[in-house]
C-alpha positions, -999 to 999 in steps of 0.1 A, spaced: -147 -340 209 -156 -375 217 -187 -395 226 -200 -430 231 -226 -445 207 -246 -473 223 -272 -494 206 -291 -512 234 -317 -539 239 -293 -569 241 -285 -589 273 -249 -590 283 -231 -624 286 -196 -635 293 -167 -626 315 -151 -592 325 -118 -586 343 -118 -558 369 -89 -534 370 -72 -520 401 -91 -496 424 -91 -460 412 -97 -447 447 -67 -466 460 -44 -457 431 -49 -420 433 -38 -420 470 -11 -446 468 7 -429 439 12 -396 458 21 -416 489 53 -427 472 65 -391 480 70 -403 516 94 -430 505 132 -427 505 136 -452 476 119 -461 443 87 -481 443 69 -503 418 31 -504 419 12 -531 401 -25 -536 392 -27 -499 384 -59 -490 364 -50 -475 330 -73 -444 334 -69 -407 329 -67 -399 367 -37 -421 370 -21 -405 340 -27 -371 355 -13 -377 390 17 -394 373 23 -363 353 20 -341 384 47 -361 401 69 -358 370 65 -321 371 77 -321 407 109 -340 397 100 -377 403 109 -402 376 78 -421 366 80 -450 341 52 -472 329 67 -507 329 35 -522 313 -2 -513 311 -8 -520 348 26 -514 364 43 -480 373 78 -475 385 82 -443 406 114 -428 419 106 -400 443 142 -392 453 146 -364 428 115 -344 439 129 -310 446 98 -290 456 69 -291 481 47 -271 457 21 -284 433 0 -256 419 -3 -262 382 -34 -266 361 -29 -304 362 -33 -303 400 -66 -283 397 -79 -309 372 -84 -337 396 -101 -342 430 -76 -366 444 -47 -341 441 -54 -331 477 -35 -363 488 -3 -343 477 -10 -322 508 -6 -350 533 23 -366 515 43 -334 510 36 -322 546 46 -356 560 79 -357 539 90 -320 540 70 -304 568 55 -280 543 31 -282 513 16 -258 488 -11 -274 467 -38 -260 444 -74 -267 453 -86 -298 435 -113 -302 408 -127 -335 395 -164 -343 393 -188 -315 401 -216 -330 421 -213 -312 454 -191 -291 476 -159 -309 486 -148 -293 518 -114 -301 531 -119 -286 565 -114 -320 582 -81 -325 563 -69 -292 576 -82 -299 611 -60 -330 611 -29 -312 598 -33 -285 624 -36 -311 652 -2 -324 640 12 -289 645 10 -274 610 -3 -240 602 -27 -239 572 -39 -210 551 -59 -204 519 -40 -182 494 -60 -162 468 -90 -186 473 -72 -212 451 -41 -226 469 -37 -244 503 -5 -238 522 5 -260 552 37 -256 571 53 -269 604 87 -254 611 93 -276 642 83 -308 625 49 -327 627 41 -342 661 16 -370 667 -17 -360 682 -53 -370 687 -77 -362 658 -115 -366 660 -132 -363 626 -165 -344 629 -178 -364 599 -167 -397 585 -144 -386 556 -125 -410 533 -102 -382 520 -95 -367 554 -88 -401 569 -63 -410 542 -46 -375 541 -41 -375 578 -26 -410 577 -2 -397 550 10 -368 571 12 -388 603 34 -415 588 66 -395 594 54 -373 623 71 -377 657 51 -399 681 16 -414 679 -14 -401 660 -49 -414 668 -76 -408 642 -111 -414 656 -143 -416 636 -121 -427 607 -136 -440 575 -133 -477 569 -134 -482 531 -113 -509 515 -90 -484 498 -81 -470 532 -70 -504 543 -51 -507 510 -33 -474 515 -24 -485 551 -11 -518 538 10 -500 512 25 -476 538 31 -504 562 50 -523 535 73 -493 531 80 -493 569 52 -472 583 35 -483 616 -3 -480 611 -28 -501 630 -66 -502 630 -72 -494 593 -107 -507 584 -120 -497 619 -131 -463 632 -99 -458 652 -66 -457 633 -33 -454 652 -2 -441 633 32 -442 649 56 -420 630 88 -435 615 120 -417 602 127 -439 571 105 -456 545 120 -481 520 110 -489 484 87 -519 477 67 -536 450 30 -535 457 -2 -546 440 -34 -525 444 -67 -541 453 -94 -546 426 -119 -518 420 -152 -526 438 -171 -498 421 -161 -509 386 -172 -544 396 -205 -530 409 -210 -511 376 -207 -543 355 -230 -561 379 -256 -533 373 -252 -536 335 -257 -574 337 -288 -570 357 -302 -541 337 -299 -561 304 -312 -593 321 -279 -610 313 -254 -633 331 -218 -621 336 -189 -634 355 -168 -607 372 -131 -617 378 -102 -602 397 -123 -590 426 -125 -594 464 -161 -606 469 -161 -594 506 -157 -558 493 -189 -562 474 -212 -575 502 -235 -546 504 -239 -544 466 -244 -582 462 -270 -581 490 -291 -557 469 -289 -578 438 -300 -608 457 -329 -588 471 -339 -579 436 -339 -616 425 -305 -620 408 -286 -652 415 -251 -644 429 -225 -671 429 -192 -662 446 -158 -678 441 -124 -669 457 -116 -640 434 -147 -638 412 -185 -639 412 -213 -646 387 -244 -624 386 -273 -641 367 -304 -620 361 -321 -645 337 -335 -667 365 -366 -647 374 -381 -612 369 -363 -585 389 -381 -568 419 -379 -532 430 -358 -522 459 -348 -493 481 -312 -479 483 -297 -459 511 -261 -448 506 -238 -449 537 -201 -449 545 -185 -484 543 -196 -511 551 -229 -496 540 -241 -492 503 -215 -470 485 -225 -437 471 -203 -444 440 -227 -471 430 -258 -451 435 -262 -436 399 -257 -470 383 -284 -486 405 -307 -458 397 -303 -464 360 -310 -501 367 -341 -494 388 -357 -472 361 -362 -504 341 -376 -525 370 -414 -524 375 -426 -508 408 -416 -478 429 -380 -477 442 -366 -451 465 -329 -440 466 -317 -421 497 -284 -404 490 -268 -399 524 -233 -389 515 -234 -361 489 -258 -332 488 -260 -328 451 -255 -361 434 -287 -362 415 -276 -338 386 -277 -368 362 -314 -375 368 -325 -350 342 -305 -371 316 -323 -403 325 -356 -384 322 -347 -376 286 -349 -413 280 -384 -415 295 -375 -424 331 -401 -414 357 -379 -401 385 -386 -373 409 -362 -358 434 -371 -345 468 -341 -334 487 -319 -365 494 -346 -388 479 -350 -400 443 -383 -417 437 -382 -440 407 -414 -453 390 -398 -481 372 -409 -501 342 -422 -472 321 -414 -472 284 -379 -459 277 -364 -446 244 -330 -437 232 -320 -401 234 -288 -379 234 -275 -377 270 -243 -365 287 -221 -377 316 -223 -351 344 -197 -369 364 -177 -402 365 -204 -425 380 -233 -407 364 -215 -414 331 -214 -451 339 -252 -448 346 -258 -434 311 -241 -465 296 -262 -488 317 -294 -468 308 -284 -470 271 -278 -507 272 -313 -515 283 -331 -492 258 -339 -503 223 -324 -478 198 -291 -458 196 -281 -435 224 -253 -410 221 -234 -401 254 -213 -370 254 -188 -356 280 -172 -390 282 -140 -376 296 -157 -380 330 -161 -417 324 -125 -422 312 -113 -407 345 -122 -439 363 -130 -468 339 -103 -486 320 -110 -499 285 -147 -493 291 -156 -498 254 -136 -530 250 -149 -545 282 -185 -539 273 -179 -551 238 -165 -584 252 -198 -589 269 -218 -584 237 -227 -548 239 -230 -527 208 -209 -497 219 -183 -476 201 -163 -444 208 -165 -418 181 -151 -383 177 -169 -355 160 -157 -322 146 -172 -297 120 -204 -318 119 -185 -349 108 -182 -380 128 -155 -407 128 -151 -439 147 -119 -439 167 -94 -465 161 -92 -484 194 -59 -495 206 -51 -517 236 
């Protein structure tokens, strides 16, 4: 078993380079199934979710080779199955993108229900609604496997999403790429990784227009060619290090980013009193200029404040004097991590979708655990601003979505290490690039 050990109380200074976007990578890698030739994908984050989806494709017959730390070569031409039902598939949320890719390529798909972070029900009814609109029949088998099939071949159609869903938008796009005719997706999600997926598919020969708006039009094509493509930077990883800089009252330059993707996040830091300086592909956040002020957060679909930055901001706000209110508008049960922050002395109460934070109260180090990916990042941010040593367990959640998290925080001056423990003994892991 492994954990992070963090000794806090020191401000962060320096420069950190942001990896490729996790939420784009876990959709773009399965999307290669739609292609008739090999592809090379660059700026891939070196995280466990990418390793997992790569192994799933290999199990299905694809040839996957890591050219370097951030580049994958994928040859889908040897895939000989439309079924993905192994335990690996159940181990990650984004495995449901296999449904859209397989259905689009073969007209049928059989995929195990996904797992991933456990902070709320993840219904895929909107995904299935889209597949059925394209002519597929869908069914749940033994409560654990989704089957979708269209004997006549998928046909373009009109799909109106009842709720704004990133996963459903991307999955329907995948299936529609090789359907006959025109598919129109209304009330579509607009996140940057949806635009990135559309750009990737278009580069392979797909015809997708309107990605980034609430109406996406997909005209099916019969052939998709291989390409080399670079994934966008990860806006949530960038937001996480911005939160850490502010929480420790430091000054950090974030490189390899698209500042426009961070507008809603940067706006909150400015409201709190941080100085944000933007460059072409970087920004500097300076929290040393003046005392931070409380603020309220309301998560919304893009371009609103992202739910995936909510736990990190909550950890930041627990150290800012005054009453701040967080309104979680996307997930029903994303406050499971609050009890871990309370262990450290945070005064936070939860009432339905609201978390009320009485910031600036004395905080102390305590053993905590990561309850999901972003909550795990929040534990690191909390630990960095607290004097003393904090141990964070269940770090497998954190490593699902953050590349080289220990090395990156160390480069900013943080005292953090990864250790493994067994039989009541503890050893520091040898860290390798």
